[in-house]
Steps between C-alpha positions, in 0.01 A plus 500: 500500500779744589684436179207604283346786699697822538232643728561222752876564488421857603315388811793307634761665720832591329704253700261216417504586127885479505484168684255352246683637200817341626322164559366519142850562365638207701238249378472621141696286258512771243668842537287729280722805547697471180184405301323804634796728416524365146122539448513861621796566274319356202194721564690811610405710196135412521486564876675834454241598241222418740666696783542798279136483382367497861734771613385727214133414572534597869690820417229609262229429750648745748 
C-alpha cells in the first residue's frame, strides 16, 4: 500500500519513511537508480519543453 500511494507516505513520520525506504532498498533485488537516470536523460528535452510551457503559462496568468 505504501509503495503505490504517495498520500500515505506523507502521513508517516519522516524517521519511519527513512526506515521503510532503507528496508525496501535492502530487500529489492533490482537497483532502479541507473534505469531511472537513463530514462530521465532520454526524455530530458521533452521534459524541459513541458517545464517551459508550464512556466510560461503561470507567468502569463499573473
